[in-house]
C-alpha positions in Angstrom: 93.8 95.4 71.7 94.0 95.2 75.9 92.9 91.7 76.9 90.1 93.1 79.4 90.4 89.8 81.6 93.8 90.6 82.0 92.9 94.4 83.1 90.2 93.6 85.3 92.4 90.9 87.3 95.5 93.1 87.4 93.0 95.6 88.5 92.0 93.0 91.5 96.1 92.7 92.5 96.5 96.1 92.9 93.2 96.6 95.2 94.8 93.7 97.1 98.3 95.4 97.2 96.7 98.7 98.1 94.2 97.8 100.9 96.5 95.0 102.4 97.4 96.1 106.5 99.9 94.1 107.6 100.4 94.0 111.5 103.0 92.6 113.7 101.5 90.6 116.0 103.8 88.0 117.8 107.0 86.5 118.2 107.1 82.9 117.9 109.4 79.0 117.9 109.1 78.6 113.8 108.0 75.1 114.4 105.2 76.1 116.9 103.5 78.1 113.5 105.1 76.6 110.4 103.3 72.9 110.7 106.2 71.3 108.3 109.3 72.2 110.6 110.4 69.2 113.0 113.4 67.8 113.5 115.6 66.8 110.1 113.8 69.9 108.1 114.9 72.9 107.3 113.1 75.5 105.3 115.2 77.4 102.6 115.2 80.7 100.4 114.4 81.0 97.3 112.1 78.3 94.7 112.2 74.2 95.6 115.8 73.1 95.4 117.8 69.9 96.1 120.3 70.2 98.6 123.1 69.5 95.8 121.5 72.7 93.7 122.5 75.3 96.6 125.4 77.7 96.1 128.0 77.4 98.7 126.6 80.4 101.2 123.2 78.4 101.7 124.8 75.3 102.3 126.6 76.9 104.6 123.7 78.5 106.4 122.7 74.7 106.4 125.3 73.2 108.3 125.5 76.3 110.8 121.5 75.7 111.5 122.2 71.8 111.7 124.8 72.8 114.4 122.3 75.5 116.2 119.5 72.5 116.5 122.1 70.1 118.0 121.5 67.6 115.2 125.4 67.8 114.7 128.1 68.7 117.3 130.2 70.3 114.3 129.9 72.4 111.2 132.3 68.7 109.8 130.1 66.6 111.0 127.1 68.4 109.7 128.5 68.0 106.3 128.3 64.6 106.7 124.7 64.9 107.6 124.4 66.7 104.5 126.2 64.6 102.0 123.8 61.4 103.7 121.0 63.5 102.6 119.4 63.4 106.1 117.9 66.7 106.2 115.0 67.7 104.4 114.4 71.1 102.4 111.4 73.1 101.7 110.9 76.2 100.1 110.0 79.0 102.9 108.2 80.6 100.2 105.7 77.7 100.1 104.8 77.9 104.0 103.9 81.7 103.7 107.7 82.2 105.0 110.5 83.3 103.7 114.3 83.9 104.2 116.9 86.7 104.0 119.8 86.2 101.4 121.3 82.2 102.1 118.0 82.5 104.6 117.9 79.1 106.3 115.0 78.8 108.8 115.2 75.8 111.4 112.2 74.7 113.4 113.6 76.6 117.3 114.9 79.7 115.4 112.2 82.7 116.2 110.2 83.9 113.7 108.4 87.7 113.4 104.4 86.7 112.7 102.6 89.4 110.5 99.0 89.2 109.6 97.3 90.7 106.8 94.4 92.2 108.7 92.6 93.1 105.4 92.5 89.1 104.8 93.5 86.9 107.8 96.6 85.6 106.2 100.1 85.2 108.1 103.9 85.5 107.0 106.5 84.4 108.7 110.5 85.7 108.9 113.7 85.1 110.7 114.7 88.3 113.1 117.9 90.4 111.3 121.1 89.2 112.6 122.9 92.5 112.2 126.2 93.4 111.0 129.6 91.4 110.8 129.2 87.3 110.2 125.8 86.2 109.8 124.2 82.6 109.0 122.2 84.7 106.2 125.5 85.2 104.6 126.6 81.8 105.0 129.1 82.1 108.2 128.7 79.3 110.6 131.5 79.8 113.0 130.8 79.7 117.0 130.1 83.7 117.3 127.3 83.1 114.8 125.9 80.0 116.6 126.3 82.1 119.9 124.3 84.9 118.3 121.3 83.2 117.0 121.2 81.1 120.3 121.0 84.9 122.5 118.4 85.6 119.8 116.5 82.8 120.7 116.8 82.8 124.3 116.7 86.8 125.2 115.9 88.7 122.5 112.9 87.4 121.2 111.8 86.6 124.1 111.5 89.9 125.2 110.3 91.7 121.9 107.4 88.8 122.3 106.4 90.2 126.0 107.4 93.7 124.5 104.8 93.7 121.9 102.4 91.5 123.8 102.3 94.3 126.5 102.0 97.2 123.6 99.6 95.3 121.0 100.3 94.5 117.4 102.5 97.0 116.0 101.0 98.5 112.3 104.3 97.7 110.2 102.2 99.0 106.8 102.3 102.5 108.4 105.8 102.3 109.6 106.9 101.6 105.9 104.9 104.7 104.6 105.8 107.0 106.6 109.9 105.4 106.3 109.2 105.6 102.7 108.4 109.3 103.2 111.7 109.9 105.4 113.9 108.5 102.2 113.9 104.7 102.9 113.0 101.9 100.1 112.2 99.4 102.9 115.0 97.1 101.7 118.7 98.3 101.4 118.0 101.6 103.1 116.0 101.0 106.7 117.6 103.5 108.6 114.2 105.7 108.9 111.9 102.4 109.5 114.2 101.2 112.1 114.0 104.3 113.8 110.6 104.4 114.3 110.0 100.5 115.4 113.0 101.6 118.0 110.7 104.4 119.3 107.3 102.6 119.1 109.5 99.4 121.0 111.9 100.9 123.3 109.2 102.0 126.1 107.4 98.6 126.4 111.2 97.1 126.4 111.8 99.1 129.4 108.4 97.8 130.7 109.0 93.9 130.4 110.8 91.4 133.0 114.1 91.0 131.8 117.1 92.7 133.9 118.4 96.2 132.9 121.4 94.7 131.2 119.6 92.3 129.1 117.2 95.0 128.2 120.3 97.7 127.5 122.0 94.7 125.1 119.0 94.3 123.4 118.2 98.4 122.7 121.7 98.5 121.7 121.4 95.8 119.3 118.5 97.4 117.8 120.1 100.7 117.3 123.0 99.5 115.9 121.7 97.4 113.1 120.6 100.2 110.7 118.9 97.0 108.9 117.0 95.2 111.6 113.7 96.6 110.0 114.4 95.0 106.8 112.9 91.2 107.9 109.6 93.0 108.9 109.5 94.6 105.4 110.0 91.7 103.5 107.3 89.7 105.5 105.1 92.6 105.2 105.7 92.0 102.1 105.3 88.4 101.6 101.4 89.0 103.7 100.7 91.2 100.8 101.8 89.4 97.5 100.5 85.9 98.7 97.5 86.8 99.0 97.9 88.5 95.8 99.1 85.9 93.9 95.4 84.2 94.5 94.4 85.8 91.5 95.0 83.9 88.3 95.4 85.4 85.1 96.8 88.7 86.0 100.4 90.0 84.1 101.8 91.6 87.7 104.3 89.0 89.0 103.4 88.3 92.5 
């Protein structure tokens, strides 16, 4: 016989998933919105784990994040810091956040701030780095750090100013329209990225940044079909974290 209690809880979970409305409300420095982040602390993708349990790609991303933050002058020095266990790690999932692939979130990294307007909870994720050598795939060379610094100093502030001018962006609506156009909002994000690009472009032009900076940001987003991926991941996190509060159901949250 069906377990009526489980069925009732599953119905509640499905209602939360269906009723959630996720809005992009801000871009912020990670340490400003995720209280546990401070010097010597990193968040990582996946479940809680010790540093010596991390795969090589995640360890390499850690080394890159340590250099990016200025805690060590080089990857070699970062490896020594790691070996001495002078960096603390926490699962991003335990702090309403998540990182793509070998995803590491360090205190200074800009994060997208999402809000589930129906239930009031928030989620956080880093911006998509685009194609080529990226921290999320474990690359940590100078070109990776340089791009991350550009994202911190130019891309993120411009996006923050644009969303301030435009007002919050309904990510649930964009995902719904993108699915109708063939996306699944994970490995295929062409439609979703295009829809977000159309929403952002007029407001990016209105920001206080130089024409050269605005042009580079527009080319960066237009040249990265996965730019929306991180938005959809954070939207899912804000939805499923709320559903996770329902105990006893059989739906994986």
